N, C-alpha and C positions, 0 to 999 in steps of 0.2 A: 792389139791383143797378141800375146805370145802364142806361138803354135808349137806343139810337141813334134819332135822328130819321130816319124813312124818306126824307126829302128829301136826306139826306147820303149815300145809296147811291152816286150817281155819284162823289162825292169818295172814298169808301172803295174803289171799284173802281180809281180812278186811283192811290191809294196802293199797292194790291196790284200793279198793273202796274209801278209804279216800283220796288217792292221786288224783283220778279222780274228787272228789268233790272239792278239793282244786284248781285243775287246772281250773274248771268251775268258781269258785269264783275269781281266779286271772284274768281270761279272762274278767269277768264282771267288774272288777275294773281297767282294763287296765294295770295290772302289768306284762308287757311282760317279764321282766327278771325273775320274779318269775315263770311264766308259763314255761319258758325254763328250769329252774332248776328242777321244779317238773316233767317235762316231762322226764328228764334224770333219775330221781328216779323211775318213773313209768315204763320206759323201762327196767331198771335193775330188778325191781320186777317181771315184766312179764317174763323175761328170767329165773329168779329163779323158777317161777311157772311152766314154761314149762319144766325145768330140773326136777323139783319135780314130774311132771306128767309122766316123762319117767322112774322113778324108780319104782321098785316093792314094794309090801307091806312090805317086810322085809328090805327095805332100800338099797338093792343092785341094781345097774343099770341093766336094762333089756338088754338082748342080742338083737341085730338087725341083721336080715339076709340081707346081701348086695347082695346075689345072686352070680352066677358065672360070671366072666368077659367074655366078648365076643370079640374075636379078629377077625376083618373083613379083615384086610390087610394081604396079604401073607408076609412071612418074606423076608427081603431084601437079594438078592443073592450076596454073596461076591465072587469076582473074585480072582483067584490066580495071583498075580502080582509079580512073581519071575523073576527078570532080571539078 
């Protein structure tokens, strides 16, 4: 998977701003197909920005503590079925 350079964050934010402006313009002109295509691009850019926000300053993904699993059901009892 390709990783974004954290220094490109301002450029990505500018792309997102531009896409939002273009979506507004397309809505105003009734270009529904254009709106749909731009929305797909905006969603992808937002996913990239979220991913970039999750990386540390040195570009490595940050560790996430998921906690310890909690088992609430007792283990199933297996019966000896030797016949």
